[in-house]
N, C-alpha and C positions, 0 to 999 in steps of 0.2 A: 848280147844275146841273153834273153831271159832264161830260157831252159832249152838247151840244144837237144837234150834227151827227149823232152816232150815234143819238140819240133820234129825230130826224126821219127818218133812213133806216129805222129799225125801224118807226116808225109808218106809213111809206109802204108797207112790206111787209105789215103786218097790219091795215090799216084796213078792208079787205074790205067787210062789210055796213054798217059804221058810216057810210061815205061821207065821213068827215072826221075830224079830230082837234082836240081843244081843248087848248091848251098850259097849262102850269103858270102860275099867276098870277105875274107878275114885278113887281118894284118899279117904280112909276111914275117913269120917268126920261126925260130928253130924249136926242136923238141926239148932242148936242154937250156937251163938258165944261162949258161956260158955263151950260148949262141946269140943271145938277145941283149948282151951288155954293150950297147952302142947307143948313139943319140936317138935313133928311131925307136929302139927297144925301150929306152927309158921313158920316152913320151907315151908309148902304148901302155906300158906298165902303169904309169901315173893315171892315165885316163881310165884304164880298165879297173884299177883298184878303187877309184872314186865313183865310177858310174856303173860299169857292167857287173862287177861282182856283187855289190849291194842289191842291185835290181834283181839279179838272179836269185840270191838268197830270199828276197821278198816274195818270190813266186815258187819257192821250193825247188829251185833249179840246182844244177851241179856247180854253179859259180866258176865256170871255166874262164870267163873273161876273154880278153883279146889275145892272150898269150898261151893258148892251149897247145899249139903246135900240131903238125900233121898227124903224128902217131896217135895223140889223144882224140883228135877229131875223128879219125878212122875208127877208133874203138867205140866212140859214141854212136857213130853212124851204123856200125855193125850191130850195136845194141838195139837200134831202131828197126832191125830186120833187113837191112841192105847187105848184099853179099859182094857186090862189085863197087869199087871205090877207086877214083883216080883224081889227080890234080888236072883239072880241065885247062887252066891257063894260069899264068903268073905274071901279072903286071909288076912294075918295080916295087910296089909297096903292099901288095895284097896276094892272096891265094884264093882261087875259086875251084871248088871240088864238084865232081859229078858222082852221084851215087845211084846205083840201080839195084832192083831186087834180085 
């Protein structure tokens, strides 16, 4: 994710008739480092550190990467003007969130 903050601000401006926004599936991770110290977490941290974080920094983003966790994503979404936030679904390796104004 290049800049989740910029994405949420943009979605807040254009959501209009949709009444909400559904975010990109994010890796299923916990809010604390300890929750992510497993094989899948190590893989996501490696990819995120080499791809997501540098790309985000390059676009003045928050550099959340793939390991932000639900609490941080909720904070960013609220910063974009959304007041309702929930986990819409949870396949085995991802989380999908729904945000509404």
